[in-house]
All heavy atoms as an XYZ file, in Angstrom:
850
protein
N      -6.796      7.011     21.029
C      -5.808      6.286     20.272
C      -6.480      5.618     19.084
O      -7.535      5.026     19.198
C      -5.133      5.242     21.159
C      -4.156      4.377     20.395
S      -3.398      3.080     21.379
C      -2.166      4.040     22.205
N      -5.854      5.707     17.935
C      -6.357      5.103     16.714
C      -5.769      3.711     16.547
O      -4.571      3.509     16.719
C      -5.950      5.955     15.490
O      -6.501      7.251     15.641
C      -6.452      5.345     14.214
N      -6.631      2.733     16.227
C      -6.165      1.398     15.928
C      -5.879      1.333     14.436
O      -6.712      1.715     13.619
C      -7.233      0.351     16.297
O      -7.507      0.469     17.687
C      -6.753     -1.052     15.980
N      -4.701      0.854     14.094
C      -4.277      0.774     12.705
C      -4.149     -0.686     12.316
O      -3.425     -1.447     12.955
C      -2.932      1.491     12.542
C      -2.361      1.593     11.150
C      -3.271      2.439     10.265
C      -0.978      2.221     11.206
N      -4.869     -1.089     11.278
C      -4.802     -2.459     10.776
C      -3.896     -2.474      9.557
O      -4.172     -1.800      8.567
C      -6.200     -2.972     10.421
C      -7.103     -3.061     11.603
N      -7.108     -4.137     12.452
C      -8.004     -2.192     12.085
C      -7.983     -3.923     13.409
N      -8.548     -2.751     13.214
N      -2.828     -3.246      9.640
C      -1.839     -3.335      8.577
C      -1.712     -4.762      8.081
O      -1.919     -5.712      8.836
C      -0.453     -2.920      9.088
C      -0.256     -1.509      9.568
C       1.057     -1.402     10.323
C      -0.269     -0.550      8.405
N      -1.342     -4.887      6.816
C      -0.897     -6.175      6.298
C       0.483     -5.946      5.700
O       0.811     -4.833      5.279
C      -1.857     -6.750      5.237
O      -2.050     -5.793      4.191
C      -3.192     -7.112      5.850
N       1.299     -6.974      5.699
C       2.644     -6.872      5.145
C       2.736     -7.783      3.935
O       2.320     -8.943      3.981
C       3.697     -7.261      6.184
C       5.115     -6.984      5.720
C       6.116     -7.127      6.847
C       7.513     -6.791      6.364
N       8.510     -6.899      7.431
N       3.297     -7.239      2.858
C       3.372     -7.959      1.589
C       4.783     -7.878      1.037
O       5.489     -6.898      1.246
C       2.389     -7.344      0.583
C       0.991     -7.367      1.084
N       0.085     -8.337      0.736
C       0.336     -6.541      1.939
C      -1.055     -8.110      1.357
N      -0.933     -7.019      2.083
N       5.166     -8.920      0.297
C       6.492     -8.980     -0.316
C       6.318     -9.054     -1.825
O       5.485     -9.811     -2.321
C       7.255    -10.218      0.172
C       7.477    -10.199      1.653
N       8.604     -9.666      2.217
C       6.696    -10.610      2.673
C       8.508     -9.764      3.532
N       7.359    -10.341      3.831
N       7.110     -8.268     -2.549
C       7.025     -8.275     -4.000
C       8.390     -8.126     -4.641
O       8.963     -7.047     -4.607
N       8.922     -9.211     -5.160
C      10.165     -9.196     -5.922
C      11.304     -8.441     -5.226
O      11.935     -7.563     -5.796
C       9.911     -8.609     -7.315
C       8.902     -9.378     -8.161
C       8.622     -8.647     -9.459
C       9.352    -10.786     -8.423
N      11.530     -8.771     -3.968
C      12.664     -8.202     -3.242
C      12.352     -7.012     -2.356
O      13.222     -6.531     -1.632
N      11.131     -6.508     -2.409
C      10.727     -5.406     -1.529
C       9.589     -5.864     -0.640
O       8.868     -6.795     -0.964
C      10.254     -4.193     -2.348
C      11.350     -3.582     -3.176
O      11.309     -3.656     -4.397
N      12.337     -2.993     -2.538
N       9.440     -5.179      0.473
C       8.302     -5.452      1.341
C       7.621     -4.138      1.699
O       8.260     -3.111      1.870
C       8.696     -6.251      2.583
C       9.801     -5.614      3.403
O      10.503     -4.720      2.891
O       9.972     -5.999      4.563
N       6.298     -4.204      1.762
C       5.492     -3.020      2.010
C       4.416     -3.332      3.038
O       3.890     -4.436      3.089
C       4.809     -2.547      0.718
C       5.767     -2.007     -0.298
C       6.344     -2.849     -1.237
C       6.103     -0.668     -0.312
C       7.239     -2.362     -2.178
C       6.997     -0.167     -1.245
C       7.564     -1.013     -2.170
N       4.087     -2.319      3.807
C       2.953     -2.367      4.713
C       1.787     -1.689      4.019
O       1.965     -0.656      3.369
C       3.269     -1.635      6.017
C       4.482     -2.166      6.791
C       4.826     -1.229      7.932
C       4.210     -3.563      7.298
N       0.589     -2.259      4.130
C      -0.598     -1.695      3.501
C      -1.633     -1.429      4.578
O      -1.914     -2.295      5.419
C      -1.181     -2.649      2.435
C      -2.423     -2.032      1.791
C      -0.142     -2.985      1.371
N      -2.203     -0.220      4.548
C      -3.260      0.159      5.482
C      -4.432      0.721      4.685
O      -4.249      1.601      3.837
C      -2.761      1.198      6.477
N      -5.636      0.221      4.936
C      -6.853      0.738      4.325
C      -7.501      1.726      5.275
O      -7.715      1.414      6.446
C      -7.841     -0.402      4.030
C      -7.403     -1.280      2.895
C      -6.565     -2.358      3.111
C      -7.817     -1.008      1.606
C      -6.154     -3.168      2.062
C      -7.404     -1.807      0.548
C      -6.581     -2.889      0.777
N      -7.796      2.911      4.783
C      -8.457      3.951      5.583
C      -7.848      4.035      6.981
O      -8.480      3.671      7.968
C      -9.955      3.676      5.696
C     -10.599      3.363      4.389
N     -10.814      4.310      3.422
C     -11.048      2.196      3.864
C     -11.384      3.751      2.376
N     -11.531      2.471      2.606
N      -6.610      4.479      7.080
C      -5.893      4.391      8.357
C      -6.421      5.280      9.473
O      -6.076      5.080     10.625
C      -4.469      4.799      7.983
C      -4.643      5.684      6.802
C      -5.810      5.106      6.043
N      -7.257      6.258      9.181
C      -7.758      7.139     10.228
C      -6.674      8.011     10.824
O      -6.763      8.429     11.968
N      -5.643      8.274     10.050
C      -4.514      9.095     10.486
C      -4.484     10.337      9.601
O      -4.658     10.232      8.380
C      -3.182      8.319     10.355
C      -2.000      9.175     10.721
C      -3.218      7.051     11.199
N      -4.279     11.495     10.192
C      -4.213     12.731      9.416
C      -3.086     12.649      8.391
O      -2.019     12.098      8.674
C      -3.995     13.920     10.342
N      -3.332     13.194      7.200
C      -2.331     13.146      6.130
C      -0.993     13.721      6.572
O       0.058     13.214      6.192
C      -2.854     13.883      4.896
N      -1.022     14.755      7.395
C       0.223     15.386      7.856
C       1.039     14.444      8.737
O       2.256     14.606      8.858
C      -0.093     16.667      8.613
N       0.394     13.445      9.340
C       1.080     12.514     10.231
C       1.609     11.267      9.516
O       2.344     10.472     10.107
C       0.138     12.068     11.363
C      -0.287     13.222     12.241
O       0.470     14.216     12.348
O      -1.392     13.138     12.822
N       1.241     11.070      8.265
C       1.625      9.849      7.553
C       3.126      9.709      7.316
O       3.654      8.603      7.461
C       0.848      9.733      6.245
C      -0.638      9.410      6.431
C      -1.381      9.509      5.106
C      -0.831      8.041      7.058
N       3.867     10.781      6.981
C       5.316     10.600      6.818
C       5.995     10.081      8.091
O       6.803      9.151      8.035
C       5.815     11.999      6.439
C       4.639     12.652      5.792
C       3.456     12.131      6.568
N       5.657     10.649      9.236
C       6.251     10.196     10.502
C       5.812      8.770     10.831
O       6.597      7.976     11.360
C       5.869     11.151     11.636
N       4.576      8.444     10.511
C       4.086      7.085     10.749
C       4.872      6.093      9.892
O       5.259      5.025     10.384
C       2.592      6.999     10.430
C       1.950      5.631     10.622
C       1.996      5.209     12.088
C       0.516      5.650     10.100
N       5.121      6.440      8.639
C       5.897      5.566      7.759
C       7.295      5.331      8.325
O       7.787      4.197      8.340
C       5.980      6.162      6.354
N       7.936      6.379      8.788
C       9.290      6.246      9.364
C       9.251      5.296     10.556
O      10.092      4.395     10.674
C       9.858      7.624      9.764
C      11.132      7.479     10.575
C      10.106      8.478      8.520
N       8.283      5.481     11.447
C       8.190      4.633     12.651
C       7.909      3.178     12.301
O       8.557      2.264     12.807
C       7.072      5.151     13.568
C       7.575      5.939     14.722
C       6.577      6.231     15.826
N       5.228      5.740     15.712
C       4.165      6.510     15.447
N       4.297      7.789     15.239
N       2.972      5.983     15.391
N       6.923      2.941     11.450
C       6.527      1.575     11.133
C       7.563      0.836     10.294
O       7.771     -0.359     10.472
C       5.188      1.569     10.390
C       3.969      2.015     11.178
C       2.758      2.083     10.261
C       3.708      1.087     12.350
N       8.211      1.537      9.377
C       9.142      0.890      8.447
C      10.531      0.671      9.027
O      11.339     -0.042      8.429
C       9.241      1.711      7.158
S       7.699      1.733      6.217
N      10.817      1.240     10.181
C      12.120      1.063     10.817
C      12.352     -0.421     11.080
O      11.554     -1.086     11.735
C      12.182      1.853     12.126
C      13.558      1.819     12.755
O      13.979      0.741     13.217
O      14.204      2.888     12.784
N      13.450     -0.961     10.576
C      13.718     -2.401     10.686
C      14.256     -2.808     12.053
O      14.321     -3.995     12.355
C      14.664     -2.841      9.573
C      14.010     -2.691      8.199
C      14.700     -3.511      7.142
N      14.117     -3.254      5.838
C      13.063     -3.911      5.344
N      12.495     -4.845      6.052
N      12.601     -3.615      4.153
N      14.611     -1.870     12.883
C      15.101     -2.205     14.230
C      14.055     -1.952     15.312
O      13.936     -2.706     16.254
C      16.367     -1.400     14.531
C      17.535     -1.833     13.671
C      18.840     -1.205     14.134
N      19.898     -1.587     13.219
C      20.412     -0.791     12.306
N      19.975      0.437     12.170
N      21.369     -1.226     11.520
N      13.330     -0.859     15.179
C      12.373     -0.481     16.222
C      10.917     -0.565     15.775
O      10.012     -0.414     16.586
C      12.679      0.938     16.710
C      14.035      1.041     17.388
C      14.317      2.471     17.829
N      14.283      3.398     16.722
C      15.340      3.871     16.093
N      16.531      3.517     16.465
N      15.208      4.721     15.086
N      10.686     -0.785     14.482
C       9.321     -0.869     13.970
C       9.046     -2.255     13.407
O       9.708     -3.230     13.759
N       8.101     -2.326     12.511
C       7.766     -3.593     11.864
C       8.821     -3.935     10.816
O       9.190     -5.080     10.642
C       6.368     -3.507     11.212
C       5.314     -3.281     12.296
C       6.057     -4.751     10.403
C       3.953     -2.929     11.769
N       9.269     -2.912     10.111
C      10.269     -3.093      9.063
C       9.630     -3.254      7.703
O       8.830     -4.161      7.496
N       9.948     -2.334      6.790
C       9.436     -2.409      5.425
C      10.135     -1.353      4.579
O      10.743     -0.423      5.098
C       7.923     -2.183      5.397
N      10.016     -1.518      3.267
C      10.559     -0.528      2.340
C       9.635      0.670      2.190
O      10.056      1.727      1.738
C      10.796     -1.155      0.960
C      11.924     -2.177      0.996
O      13.002     -1.842      1.506
O      11.709     -3.309      0.525
N       8.360      0.489      2.552
C       7.430      1.606      2.428
C       6.078      1.290      3.016
O       5.769      0.139      3.349
N       5.289      2.339      3.158
C       3.922      2.255      3.670
C       2.984      2.664      2.543
O       3.128      3.759      1.977
C       3.748      3.187      4.872
C       2.338      3.351      5.432
C       1.802      2.030      5.984
C       2.327      4.433      6.518
N       2.043      1.796      2.208
C       1.048      2.059      1.168
C      -0.290      2.330      1.842
O      -0.765      1.504      2.630
C       0.922      0.864      0.228
C       2.207      0.422     -0.462
C       1.994     -0.914     -1.164
C       2.675      1.478     -1.434
N      -0.864      3.479      1.543
C      -2.152      3.853      2.118
C      -3.212      3.695      1.041
O      -3.073      4.218     -0.069
C      -2.128      5.318      2.624
C      -1.030      5.507      3.674
C      -3.499      5.720      3.142
C      -1.217      4.710      4.941
N      -4.282      2.989      1.356
C      -5.375      2.750      0.426
C      -6.585      3.574      0.842
O      -6.974      3.569      2.007
C      -5.742      1.272      0.408
N      -7.132      4.288     -0.115
C      -8.352      5.050      0.130
C      -9.358      4.729     -0.965
O      -8.982      4.441     -2.099
C      -8.060      6.548      0.136
C      -7.209      6.982      1.306
C      -7.021      8.488      1.350
O      -7.370      9.169      0.368
O      -6.517      8.975      2.362
N     -10.632      4.814     -0.637
C     -11.690      4.617     -1.622
C     -11.649      5.746     -2.640
O     -11.258      6.872     -2.319
C     -13.055      4.619     -0.935
O     -13.153      3.550     -0.041
N     -12.040      5.425     -3.852
C     -12.118      6.422     -4.912
C     -13.281      6.040     -5.814
O     -13.377      4.880     -6.237
C     -10.804      6.488     -5.699
C     -10.731      7.665     -6.601
N     -11.325      7.688     -7.833
C     -10.143      8.867     -6.432
C     -11.109      8.849     -8.407
N     -10.387      9.597     -7.578
N     -14.163      6.968     -6.132
C     -15.378      6.603     -6.866
C     -15.147      6.059     -8.280
O     -15.957      5.278     -8.773
C     -16.172      7.920     -6.916
C     -15.172      9.000     -6.690
C     -14.092      8.393     -5.827
N     -14.057      6.430     -8.935
C     -13.831      6.011    -10.310
C     -12.738      4.960    -10.448
O     -12.373      4.585    -11.562
C     -13.481      7.237    -11.159
C     -14.601      8.263    -11.186
C     -14.168      9.580    -11.786
O     -13.085      9.638    -12.381
O     -14.920     10.553    -11.644
N     -12.196      4.487     -9.331
C     -11.099      3.527     -9.334
C     -11.364      2.441     -8.296
O     -12.174      2.621     -7.395
C      -9.776      4.231     -8.998
C      -9.365      5.235    -10.029
N      -9.907      6.493    -10.061
C      -8.491      5.157    -11.044
C      -9.377      7.160    -11.086
N      -8.517      6.374    -11.692
N     -10.628      1.346     -8.415
C     -10.725      0.298     -7.390
C     -10.258      0.847     -6.049
O     -10.791      0.496     -5.004
C      -9.874     -0.908     -7.784
O     -10.300     -1.429     -9.021
N      -9.236      1.711     -6.099
C      -8.708      2.358     -4.893
C      -7.708      3.436     -5.303
O      -7.247      3.473     -6.445
C      -8.033      1.346     -3.971
N      -7.375      4.271     -4.349
C      -6.329      5.289     -4.499
C      -5.144      4.839     -3.664
O      -5.315      4.460     -2.498
C      -6.849      6.640     -4.000
C      -5.804      7.741     -3.862
C      -5.406      8.240     -5.244
N      -4.672      9.470     -5.224
C      -3.339      9.551     -5.385
N      -2.612      8.455     -5.514
N      -2.740     10.710     -5.428
N      -3.937      4.827     -4.246
C      -2.741      4.379     -3.536
C      -1.818      5.564     -3.263
O      -1.451      6.300     -4.170
C      -1.978      3.341     -4.374
C      -0.727      2.814     -3.691
S       0.174      1.610     -4.711
C       1.328      2.710     -5.539
N      -1.459      5.749     -1.998
C      -0.473      6.729     -1.573
C       0.751      5.944     -1.116
O       0.618      4.999     -0.338
C      -0.988      7.568     -0.406
C      -2.275      8.277     -0.692
C      -3.533      7.833     -0.393
C      -2.430      9.538     -1.321
N      -4.457      8.746     -0.804
C      -3.807      9.812     -1.376
C      -1.543     10.464     -1.850
C      -4.311     10.979     -1.933
C      -2.056     11.625     -2.401
C      -3.417     11.871     -2.439
N       1.930      6.314     -1.568
C       3.157      5.596     -1.218
C       4.092      6.497     -0.430
O       4.482      7.562     -0.898
C       3.853      5.102     -2.493
C       5.268      4.523     -2.355
C       5.329      3.420     -1.319
C       5.761      4.020     -3.698
N       4.426      6.050      0.779
C       5.410      6.715      1.623
C       6.606      5.785      1.769
O       6.455      4.642      2.199
C       4.825      7.032      3.006
C       3.761      8.087      2.933
C       2.432      7.751      2.681
C       4.074      9.428      3.094
C       1.455      8.720      2.592
C       3.099     10.408      3.004
C       1.793     10.041      2.753
O       0.824     11.011      2.653
N       7.773      6.268      1.396
C       8.997      5.490      1.563
C       9.340      5.356      3.033
O       8.804      6.076      3.886
C      10.155      6.168      0.819
C       9.972      6.117     -0.675
O       9.658      5.074     -1.235
N      10.147      7.248     -1.325
N      10.270      4.469      3.344
C      10.674      4.222      4.734
C      11.243      5.472      5.407
O      11.203      5.589      6.628
C      11.690      3.085      4.792
N      11.743      6.422      4.612
C      12.275      7.661      5.192
C      11.209      8.750      5.327
O      11.501      9.879      5.705
C      13.462      8.181      4.378
C      13.091      8.606      2.961
O      11.890      8.543      2.584
O      14.008      9.002      2.208
N       9.963      8.432      4.990
C       8.856      9.366      5.115
C       8.577     10.177      3.857
O       7.569     10.879      3.792
N       9.441     10.083      2.855
C       9.222     10.829      1.622
C       8.125     10.160      0.792
O       7.829      8.974      0.966
C      10.518     10.924      0.811
O      10.943      9.634      0.387
N       7.511     10.914     -0.096
C       6.481     10.394     -0.982
C       7.108      9.940     -2.290
O       8.077     10.517     -2.754
C       5.456     11.489     -1.305
C       4.502     11.845     -0.190
C       3.385     10.831      0.007
N       2.641     10.547     -1.189
C       1.671     11.316     -1.684
N       1.327     12.406     -1.063
N       1.062     10.977     -2.793
N       6.523      8.925     -2.882
C       6.921      8.461     -4.203
C       5.673      8.382     -5.070
O       4.585      8.076     -4.569
C       7.602      7.103     -4.121
N       5.836      8.670     -6.355
C       4.692      8.618     -7.264
C       4.200      7.190     -7.463
O       3.005      6.939     -7.521
C       5.071      9.192     -8.631
C       5.222     10.681     -8.655
C       5.471     11.197    -10.060
O       5.802     10.396    -10.968
O       5.333     12.408    -10.248
N       5.140      6.269     -7.589
C       4.793      4.900     -7.963
C       5.931      3.972     -7.613
O       7.070      4.385     -7.529
C       4.617      4.838     -9.475
C       3.276      4.402    -10.025
S       2.698      2.819     -9.518
C       3.709      1.731    -10.474
N       5.620      2.709     -7.454
C       6.593      1.634     -7.315
C       5.980      0.403     -7.953
O       4.847      0.027     -7.606
C       6.902      1.368     -5.840
O       7.511      0.103     -5.679
N       6.701     -0.215     -8.872
C       6.198     -1.432     -9.498
C       5.960     -2.537     -8.486
O       4.918     -3.188     -8.484
N       6.922     -2.744     -7.606
C       6.753     -3.766     -6.570
C       5.680     -3.340     -5.569
O       4.922     -4.170     -5.076
C       8.073     -4.035     -5.860
C       9.053     -4.771     -6.745
O       8.669     -5.356     -7.757
N      10.321     -4.730     -6.393
N       5.634     -2.068     -5.272
C       4.625     -1.560     -4.341
C       3.209     -1.784     -4.850
O       2.331     -2.212     -4.103
N       2.978     -1.512     -6.137
C       1.617     -1.681     -6.655
C       1.243     -3.155     -6.722
O       0.076     -3.514     -6.573
C       1.411     -0.954     -7.997
C      -0.081     -0.695     -8.215
C       2.051     -1.712     -9.137
C      -0.399      0.302     -9.286
N       2.230     -4.035     -6.905
C       1.949     -5.482     -6.846
C       1.429     -5.852     -5.453
O       0.456     -6.584     -5.307
C       3.211     -6.285     -7.141
C       3.629     -6.304     -8.573
C       4.919     -7.129     -8.750
N       5.391     -7.065    -10.108
C       6.245     -6.156    -10.560
N       6.742     -5.244     -9.759
N       6.617     -6.156    -11.821
N       2.114     -5.361     -4.439
C       1.704     -5.631     -3.057
C       0.343     -5.014     -2.766
O      -0.511     -5.628     -2.123
C       2.760     -5.087     -2.097
S       4.342     -5.941     -2.195
N       0.149     -3.792     -3.232
C      -1.118     -3.086     -3.037
C      -2.264     -3.863     -3.680
O      -3.320     -4.058     -3.067
C      -1.004     -1.687     -3.644
C      -2.158     -0.786     -3.358
C      -2.195     -0.033     -2.195
C      -3.190     -0.658     -4.263
C      -3.252      0.814     -1.934
C      -4.257      0.189     -4.023
C      -4.294      0.928     -2.850
N      -2.057     -4.329     -4.912
C      -3.095     -5.076     -5.624
C      -3.415     -6.391     -4.917
O      -4.579     -6.795     -4.849
C      -2.656     -5.336     -7.069
N      -2.394     -7.038     -4.369
C      -2.630     -8.278     -3.622
C      -3.478     -7.997     -2.382
O      -4.428     -8.721     -2.088
C      -1.314     -8.919     -3.211
C      -1.512    -10.216     -2.452
C      -0.225    -10.753     -1.859
O       0.587     -9.993     -1.339
N      -0.052    -12.054     -1.946
N      -3.148     -6.933     -1.658
C      -3.916     -6.579     -0.461
C      -5.356     -6.230     -0.830
O      -6.305     -6.635     -0.147
C      -3.247     -5.409      0.259
N      -5.527     -5.492     -1.911
C      -6.865     -5.097     -2.347
C      -7.674     -6.314     -2.793
O      -8.851     -6.442     -2.446
C      -6.752     -4.069     -3.472
C      -8.045     -3.450     -3.980
C      -8.820     -2.774     -2.855
C      -7.734     -2.440     -5.083
N      -7.052     -7.232     -3.527
C      -7.749     -8.443     -3.970
C      -8.175     -9.292     -2.778
O      -9.280     -9.835     -2.756
C      -6.854     -9.250     -4.906
N      -7.313     -9.398     -1.793
C      -7.650    -10.163     -0.587
C      -8.826     -9.513      0.131
O      -9.759    -10.193      0.563
C      -6.430    -10.254      0.348
O      -5.373    -10.928     -0.349
C      -6.761    -10.992      1.627
N      -8.788     -8.212      0.236
C      -9.864     -7.475      0.916
C     -11.186     -7.625      0.169
O     -12.236     -7.788      0.781
C      -9.479     -6.015      1.037
C     -10.472     -5.150      1.784
C      -9.926     -3.729      1.863
N     -10.832     -2.813      2.480
C     -10.864     -2.532      3.770
N     -10.021     -3.121      4.599
N     -11.723     -1.666      4.247
N     -11.126     -7.563     -1.175
C     -12.345     -7.660     -1.988
C     -12.814     -9.095     -2.161
O     -13.975     -9.336     -2.459
C     -12.099     -7.043     -3.358
C     -11.914     -5.560     -3.317
C     -11.570     -4.896     -4.616
N     -11.640     -5.705     -5.816
C     -11.540     -5.209     -7.034
N     -11.374     -3.918     -7.204
N     -11.588     -5.988     -8.085
N     -11.886    -10.044     -2.057
C     -12.235    -11.447     -2.226
C     -12.390    -11.870     -3.674
O     -13.112    -12.819     -3.972
N     -11.702    -11.163     -4.587
C     -11.769    -11.552     -5.994
C     -10.468    -11.190     -6.708
O      -9.614    -10.508     -6.151
C     -12.960    -10.902     -6.704
C     -12.856     -9.385     -6.799
O     -11.776     -8.869     -7.154
O     -13.864     -8.702     -6.546
N     -10.339    -11.692     -7.934
C      -9.151    -11.422     -8.748
C      -9.492    -10.553     -9.958
O      -8.798    -10.580    -10.976
C      -8.507    -12.729     -9.212
C      -7.912    -13.602     -8.107
C      -7.398    -14.908     -8.689
C      -6.806    -12.867     -7.388
N     -10.545     -9.762     -9.855
C     -10.931     -8.880    -10.957
C      -9.847     -7.831    -11.203
O      -9.084     -7.478    -10.297
C     -12.245     -8.183    -10.619
N      -9.758     -7.358    -12.449
C      -8.813     -6.287    -12.755
C      -9.073     -5.092    -11.840
O     -10.216     -4.820    -11.466
C      -8.954     -5.832    -14.212
C      -8.303     -6.733    -15.202
C      -8.288     -6.118    -16.594
O      -9.147     -5.291    -16.911
O      -7.392     -6.514    -17.362
N      -7.994     -4.401    -11.523
C      -8.092     -3.249    -10.629
C      -7.521     -2.020    -11.330
O      -6.393     -2.051    -11.817
C      -7.289     -3.488     -9.352
C      -7.687     -4.711     -8.585
C      -6.711     -5.017     -7.467
O      -5.827     -4.244     -7.167
N      -6.886     -6.168     -6.854
N      -8.296     -0.954    -11.356
C      -7.803      0.329    -11.839
C      -7.417      1.125    -10.602
O      -8.279      1.510     -9.801
C      -8.867      1.062    -12.656
C      -8.426      2.409    -13.238
C      -7.244      2.218    -14.201
C      -9.594      3.087    -13.937
N      -6.123      1.325    -10.423
C      -5.607      1.963     -9.220
C      -5.085      3.349     -9.575
O      -4.313      3.510    -10.524
C      -4.489      1.100     -8.594
C      -5.066     -0.262     -8.181
C      -3.861      1.816     -7.397
C      -4.033     -1.268     -7.739
N      -5.506      4.337     -8.813
C      -5.039      5.706     -9.002
C      -3.788      5.919     -8.150
O      -3.798      5.663     -6.944
C      -6.125      6.703     -8.593
C      -5.765      8.184     -8.693
C      -5.391      8.561    -10.121
C      -6.919      9.032     -8.186
N      -2.707      6.360     -8.799
C      -1.452      6.662     -8.103
C      -1.070      8.098     -8.420
O      -1.693      8.745     -9.270
C      -0.309      5.727     -8.568
O       0.086      6.104     -9.883
C      -0.728      4.265     -8.546
N      -0.041      8.594     -7.769
C       0.449      9.931     -8.084
C       1.016     10.000     -9.499
O       1.175     11.079    -10.060
C       1.528     10.359     -7.086
C       0.942     10.712     -5.732
O      -0.289     10.870     -5.625
O       1.721     10.836     -4.765
N       1.332      8.860    -10.098
C       1.836      8.797    -11.467
C       0.708      8.570    -12.477
O       0.965      8.395    -13.660
C       2.885      7.690    -11.592
N      -0.526      8.544    -11.999
C      -1.676      8.340    -12.882
C      -2.330      6.992    -12.666
O      -2.024      6.265    -11.723
N      -3.234      6.651    -13.566
C      -3.967      5.389    -13.488
C      -3.059      4.224    -13.850
O      -2.254      4.316    -14.777
C      -5.138      5.384    -14.475
C      -6.244      6.344    -14.090
O      -6.204      6.893    -12.986
O      -7.149      6.541    -14.923
N      -3.223      3.128    -13.119
C      -2.514      1.883    -13.415
C      -3.543      0.761    -13.384
O      -4.264      0.591    -12.391
C      -1.415      1.591    -12.382
C      -0.316      2.633    -12.349
C       0.450      2.629    -13.671
N       1.594      3.515    -13.657
C       1.616      4.725    -14.204
N       0.542      5.202    -14.790
N       2.704      5.461    -14.171
N      -3.626     -0.003    -14.477
C      -4.527     -1.145    -14.549
C      -3.738     -2.393    -14.189
O      -2.729     -2.703    -14.822
C      -5.119     -1.279    -15.954
C      -6.151     -2.391    -16.132
C      -7.370     -2.148    -15.244
C      -6.562     -2.490    -17.598
N      -4.190     -3.098    -13.170
C      -3.484     -4.281    -12.667
C      -4.355     -5.509    -12.897
O      -5.523     -5.538    -12.522
C      -3.163     -4.138    -11.157
C      -2.457     -5.379    -10.642
C      -2.344     -2.888    -10.897
N      -3.768     -6.517    -13.541
C      -4.432     -7.801    -13.744
C      -3.820     -8.807    -12.782
O      -2.596     -8.826    -12.597
C      -4.236     -8.290    -15.180
O      -4.811     -7.388    -16.092
N      -4.656     -9.640    -12.200
C      -4.180    -10.633    -11.239
C      -4.433    -12.029    -11.755
O      -5.411    -12.271    -12.456
C      -4.901    -10.435     -9.898
C      -4.610     -9.102     -9.248
C      -5.770     -8.168     -9.377
C      -4.229     -9.301     -7.823
N      -3.562    -12.939    -11.369
C      -3.684    -14.339    -11.741
C      -3.477    -15.195    -10.508
O      -2.525    -14.979     -9.760
C      -2.612    -14.701    -12.806
O      -2.742    -13.813    -13.913
C      -2.781    -16.125    -13.278
N      -4.341    -16.160    -10.324
C      -4.187    -17.085     -9.192
C      -2.999    -18.010     -9.435
O      -2.707    -18.377    -10.574
C      -5.457    -17.886     -8.999
N      -2.321    -18.367     -8.360
C      -1.239    -19.341     -8.420
C      -1.566    -20.496     -7.487
O      -2.550    -20.453     -6.759
C       0.113    -18.715     -7.999
O       0.032    -18.346     -6.616
C       0.426    -17.490     -8.841
N      -0.716    -21.507     -7.492
C      -0.949    -22.642     -6.598
C      -0.759    -22.255     -5.133
O      -1.266    -22.919     -4.241
C      -0.026    -23.788     -6.968
C      -0.360    -24.403     -8.308
C       0.575    -25.552     -8.654
O       1.191    -26.111     -7.739
O       0.652    -25.876     -9.836
N      -0.002    -21.174     -4.889
C       0.224    -20.723     -3.510
C      -1.000    -20.025     -2.995
O      -1.146    -19.712     -1.885
C       1.428    -19.770     -3.450
C       2.723    -20.499     -3.773
O       2.769    -21.723     -3.632
O       3.678    -19.817     -4.174
């Protein structure tokens, strides 16, 4: 059995689950997204964001919608992804994130929260 470490993030009306290096076969990710994102029987979320290391980027982001379909990008999703990545890295440095829609440069700003 694989242990999956998830964090849940909220961004402007959407919520996403983020997993770094989930140890799950790519073919199994759509079904995993459906199970985890189910609001009655799962954790509940609008989508599952998978983070993978990438040599030329801060990270690679894969987005699975709650129905298991893939999406190229989500503005709210990348906000959540960047927050999870910043927390993991322990800094607010700019992040160059690779998505299916191409490179996205994300700048972060600390708030009082």
